[in-house]
Steps between C-alpha positions, in 0.01 A plus 500: 500500500586835340639768730239746377203520269494688172412870509309616193391855428275651239194713435136465401450413133717580202271699267508860617532788254703734729776235523568541127811710465564486879533128581453365149743630236347730239392299199462168681206311349206468738499124434857482636433683829441193716819334377694820575341543845566137594870550440519804729278392790454152646122497559186672373163520672223450244220739595276470193361172635321696772267640233490240222605153388756404235522214255741207560696612190576833670638330810715270286632796302592687819691199624691476172610865532672454837831343611549208739451602863261784417165502683157647438270555794132523410235721659177306552173614346301762686199270462670269752595754766243782474211317662321502833545125562843390382420129519248556218778569249536137384359547149691824438821344633467200270457734201800709605729204571392311188568772243849375415733594789662156482638595156757708690654177633802572720456875442187501716557660839242568773139602444418836663154527660436870563208629706319832498570748777143457625536123553530430874650194667244233583686185616239249381450674167872523438573142597227390259687691230841354592360146486394557138845601376632226269840346562531379140370603160542269203780320683692815597553591867335830597601743776283781633538847652221714646491879520244634749451876503300552820657545844273232651735240346791624710441242775682180606193291410530595133874425499434160659231416242731578208784303661267202553418498127858579386393823329723812498371838616612786276750733665345831395705817514207737459375824654172352624490121456606292802860380507520136609866390486441157656617195305203269439589306185792339316589830329477876566302734273565875534326787321690829535237766436636824646747582222496818294565582136694803626775255604689336215485159669149551653649464851799695630831311519489469881148355491602251230798397715264446794254290301782298344629411849148402610456276196838336565387427858178343375684297234736363767203382705453779751276804544635857512525630857403853394152391385267431792332160475123475543513157663725400792547162330789482254517271196772232498826622348544373145634650176221671307468650156408869502286680241532879519294726275537876464143615434442868572258757367625626165736199477728654236804429718388154617732304265797710613409434863479127436835496319657694788374235743638223280842670499496521879390141562659313209806386697271369774308261272548132502349375175302185550 
């Protein structure tokens, strides 16, 4: 068994005009931006899938642009998560999952299921949703992360449900969304959302140091002592991969923040 999981860091998407001339070199062809980004960060969260679907050829092309070990995480369609009864999402989920994700092959990381801030925790409703999450798609193993945005989810019962179904809860560093640092799945998924474009690396150096240490603790199988758990029950210690995304308002400095995290955690990786 590896001593620690792999820590990957990145940002949301790769097509963003303000990155041109800041993150992307001046003159870089737009068609070459993904290939460039994938050589400077180790993961990208695809957000466009929240709003629309893509053809299998697009997924295959994205895979071809990225190096071995790179991962895409994929935000699930809003038609799955923005509904009163989550267990009714079956048809929408099948459409989302069947659009060509499997074309990513070993580049496919977790699926991110994000909920609106008005969605409250209903144990039966949420378990119905968790039971629908597929473990495989076209022969490829699928992992899942959920991001609730209402404080009613900050209860041990929610943590226990996610742990029962082996689904990760997003660790959200956000001004108003609940922070749930408990380990509930085979990996850890963090979204760092309090950065600022006034800081060259989105987060100040001391804050990046702090997050890097936390991610190293998670990767080694633990949970950071400085983040208060929601549940008194702890997950078994085991090495876990960590996905960390710098996603703040403005997001001009997000790639720099991700690269700064990679610098700080690179020596701690054990590549699988």
